[in-house]
C-alpha positions in Angstrom: 55.0 -25.0 160.9 57.9 -27.0 162.5 55.5 -29.3 164.3 53.5 -29.9 161.1 56.8 -30.7 159.2 57.9 -33.1 162.0 54.5 -34.8 161.8 54.8 -35.2 158.0 58.4 -36.0 157.5 59.7 -37.8 160.7 58.6 -40.1 163.4 59.8 -37.8 166.2 56.4 -37.0 167.5 55.2 -40.6 167.5 58.3 -41.6 169.5 57.9 -38.8 172.1 54.1 -39.2 172.5 52.1 -42.4 172.5 49.0 -41.2 170.6 48.0 -38.5 168.3 45.8 -36.5 170.7 48.5 -34.8 172.8 50.5 -33.6 169.9 47.3 -32.4 168.2 46.4 -30.3 171.3 50.0 -29.2 171.6 49.9 -27.9 168.1 47.1 -25.5 168.9 47.6 -24.7 172.6 51.4 -25.1 173.5 53.4 -25.4 170.2 56.8 -24.4 171.6 56.4 -26.8 174.6 55.3 -29.7 172.4 58.2 -29.1 170.0 60.7 -28.8 172.8 59.5 -31.9 174.6 59.7 -33.9 171.3 63.2 -32.7 170.5 64.4 -33.2 174.1 62.9 -36.7 174.1 64.9 -37.7 171.0 68.1 -36.2 172.3 68.6 -38.8 175.0 68.2 -42.5 175.2 65.8 -42.5 178.2 63.4 -39.6 177.5 63.5 -36.2 179.1 65.9 -35.8 182.1 67.8 -33.2 184.0 68.7 -30.1 182.0 66.3 -31.1 179.2 63.4 -30.3 181.5 64.7 -26.7 181.8 64.4 -26.4 178.0 60.9 -27.7 178.1 59.9 -25.4 180.9 61.5 -22.5 179.0 59.4 -23.3 176.0 56.3 -23.4 178.2 57.2 -19.9 179.4 57.5 -18.7 175.8 54.0 -20.2 175.1 52.6 -18.4 178.1 54.4 -15.2 177.1 52.7 -15.3 173.7 49.3 -15.7 175.3 50.0 -12.8 177.7 51.3 -10.6 174.8 48.1 -11.3 172.8 45.9 -10.4 175.8 47.8 -7.2 176.3 47.3 -6.2 172.7 43.7 -7.0 172.9 43.2 -4.9 176.0 45.1 -2.0 174.5 42.7 -2.0 171.5 39.6 -1.9 173.7 
């Protein structure tokens, strides 16, 4: 929901990404990573640098963790 709100009410996603396709894919595939990248992009004057990449990678790990948790639950039901 946060990505959708950012899309509607701010220009944060358009500043962080050049087109609409990557944020659209990110909304469905890697929402935490997309959100973290957009927020980290806006926090500095020159894009994502240094420690900000750690935050983006941490968000990617959260996205992967949610996929892994979903597959574990699916396997447990079968």
